[in-house]
C-alpha positions as CSV (number, residue, x, y, z in Angstrom):
1,X,35.4,-10.7,9.5
2,X,33.2,-13.7,10.2
3,X,30.1,-14.2,8.2
4,X,27.2,-15.8,10.1
5,X,25.8,-17.5,7.0
6,X,27.9,-20.2,5.2
7,X,27.9,-20.3,1.5
8,X,25.3,-23.1,1.3
9,X,22.9,-21.1,3.4
10,X,23.6,-18.0,1.2
11,X,22.7,-20.1,-1.9
12,X,19.4,-21.1,-0.2
13,X,18.7,-17.4,0.5
14,X,19.4,-16.5,-3.1
15,X,17.2,-19.3,-4.3
16,X,14.4,-18.1,-2.0
17,X,14.9,-14.6,-3.3
18,X,14.5,-15.7,-6.9
19,X,11.3,-17.7,-6.0
20,X,10.0,-14.6,-4.3
21,X,10.7,-12.4,-7.4
22,X,8.6,-14.9,-9.4
23,X,5.8,-14.7,-6.8
24,X,6.0,-10.9,-6.8
25,X,5.5,-10.9,-10.6
26,X,2.5,-13.2,-10.3
27,X,1.0,-11.1,-7.6
28,X,1.6,-7.9,-9.6
29,X,-0.3,-9.4,-12.6
30,X,-3.1,-10.5,-10.3
31,X,-3.2,-7.0,-8.6
32,X,-3.6,-5.4,-12.0
33,X,-6.9,-7.3,-12.4
34,X,-8.3,-6.0,-9.0
35,X,-11.5,-4.0,-9.3
36,X,-12.9,-2.3,-6.2
37,X,-16.6,-1.6,-6.3
38,X,-19.1,0.4,-4.2
39,X,-22.6,1.7,-4.5
40,X,-24.4,4.3,-2.4
41,X,-27.7,6.2,-2.2
42,X,-29.8,3.1,-2.5
43,X,-27.6,1.6,-5.1
44,X,-28.4,4.5,-7.5
45,X,-24.7,5.5,-7.7
46,X,-22.0,2.9,-8.4
47,X,-18.3,3.4,-8.8
48,X,-15.6,1.0,-9.8
49,X,-11.8,1.7,-9.4
50,X,-8.7,-0.2,-10.4
51,X,-6.0,-1.4,-7.9
52,X,-4.4,2.1,-8.0
53,X,-7.7,3.7,-6.9
54,X,-8.3,5.3,-10.3
55,X,-12.0,5.5,-11.2
56,X,-12.7,3.3,-14.2
57,X,-16.5,3.3,-14.2
58,X,-19.4,5.4,-12.8
59,X,-22.9,4.1,-13.1
60,X,-26.2,5.8,-12.3
61,X,-29.2,3.6,-11.8
62,X,-32.9,4.4,-12.2
63,X,-34.1,6.8,-9.6
64,X,-31.0,9.0,-9.9
65,X,-33.3,11.8,-11.0
66,X,-34.7,11.9,-7.4
67,X,-31.3,13.1,-6.1
68,X,-30.1,16.7,-6.3
69,X,-26.8,17.6,-8.1
70,X,-25.2,18.0,-4.7
71,X,-26.4,14.6,-3.5
72,X,-25.1,13.0,-6.7
73,X,-21.7,14.7,-6.3
74,X,-21.3,13.7,-2.7
75,X,-22.6,10.2,-3.6
76,X,-20.0,9.8,-6.3
77,X,-17.2,10.9,-4.0
78,X,-18.4,8.6,-1.2
79,X,-18.8,5.6,-3.6
80,X,-15.3,6.3,-5.1
81,X,-13.8,6.3,-1.6
82,X,-15.5,3.1,-0.6
83,X,-14.5,1.4,-3.9
84,X,-10.9,2.4,-3.2
85,X,-11.2,0.9,0.2
86,X,-12.5,-2.3,-1.4
87,X,-9.6,-2.4,-3.9
88,X,-7.1,-1.8,-1.1
89,X,-8.6,-4.6,1.0
90,X,-8.4,-7.0,-2.0
91,X,-4.7,-5.9,-2.6
92,X,-3.9,-6.4,1.1
93,X,-5.4,-9.9,1.0
94,X,-3.4,-10.7,-2.1
95,X,-0.1,-9.4,-0.5
96,X,-0.6,-11.0,3.0
97,X,1.0,-14.4,2.2
98,X,4.0,-12.7,0.6
99,X,4.5,-10.3,3.5
100,X,4.3,-13.1,6.0
101,X,7.0,-15.0,4.1
102,X,9.1,-11.9,3.8
103,X,9.0,-11.3,7.5
104,X,10.6,-14.7,8.1
105,X,13.5,-14.0,5.7
106,X,16.8,-12.8,7.1
107,X,17.5,-9.1,7.0
108,X,20.6,-7.6,5.4
109,X,21.8,-6.9,9.0
110,X,21.6,-10.7,9.6
111,X,23.7,-11.5,6.6
112,X,26.4,-8.9,6.9
113,X,28.3,-8.9,10.1
114,X,28.1,-5.5,11.8
115,X,25.5,-4.1,9.4
116,X,22.9,-2.1,11.4
117,X,19.2,-2.9,10.9
118,X,17.8,0.2,9.1
119,X,14.2,-1.0,8.7
120,X,12.9,0.9,11.7
121,X,14.4,4.1,10.3
122,X,12.2,4.2,7.2
123,X,9.6,7.0,7.7
124,X,5.9,6.1,7.3
125,X,4.0,8.5,5.2
126,X,0.8,9.9,6.6
127,X,-2.5,8.7,5.1
128,X,-3.7,10.9,2.3
129,X,-6.7,13.1,3.2
130,X,-10.0,12.3,1.7
131,X,-11.4,15.7,2.6
132,X,-12.3,18.0,-0.4
133,X,-9.9,20.7,-1.5
134,X,-9.9,23.7,0.9
135,X,-11.4,21.7,3.8
136,X,-9.8,22.4,7.2
137,X,-9.1,18.7,7.6
138,X,-6.9,18.8,4.5
139,X,-4.8,21.7,5.9
140,X,-4.3,19.8,9.2
141,X,-2.7,16.8,7.5
142,X,0.8,15.8,8.4
143,X,3.7,17.4,6.5
144,X,7.0,16.0,5.6
145,X,8.5,18.1,8.4
146,X,6.7,15.9,10.9
147,X,8.8,12.8,10.2
148,X,11.2,12.1,12.9
149,X,14.8,13.1,12.1
150,X,17.3,10.3,12.6
151,X,21.0,10.4,13.0
152,X,22.5,9.8,9.6
153,X,26.0,9.1,10.7
154,X,27.7,5.7,10.5
155,X,28.0,4.2,14.0
156,X,30.5,1.5,13.2
157,X,33.4,1.5,10.8
158,X,34.1,-2.2,11.0
159,X,31.6,-3.3,8.5
C-alpha cells in the first residue's frame, strides 16, 4: 500500500498537531475568562453568563420597582439569552483562527490510503430551544430520530 505522505511530511504534520494542541490549551484558558453580558428593560435588568452560558450574575438597577414580577421574570430570561449569545459570539471569535487553520490541515482520509472521509457523516445536533417549558415550540424541536441514517458498513476492505 502506497502512502501519499512521505515520512518527512508526516513529521511536519505531527509537529503542526502538537503546536495546535498548545494553541487549543491557550484558547481554552482564554475561553474560561469569557463573560457575556446583556441588559434589558431600560438597563434595569442585567445578566452576566460564563462561556458555558451559566448565569453568574443578575443585577437590578434603580427603577426595577416600576416593573411587575412578570416583566422582571421575562426580562431576566431575555437578558440571560442575550448574554449567552454575547458569550457565544466571543467564543466564536476566539475559535475562528483555529478553525481556519484546522480546515487547511489534511484529513485522516488524506493520510491513510483508501480511508473514507467520514466528516460529512457526523450528525449536526439541532439548536436547543429557548422556549419556556411546556411551550409548543419546545415540543416541535427536532428529536434524535430526525438525524439522517447513514450506511454503517465498510465499503472497502483494502485499507
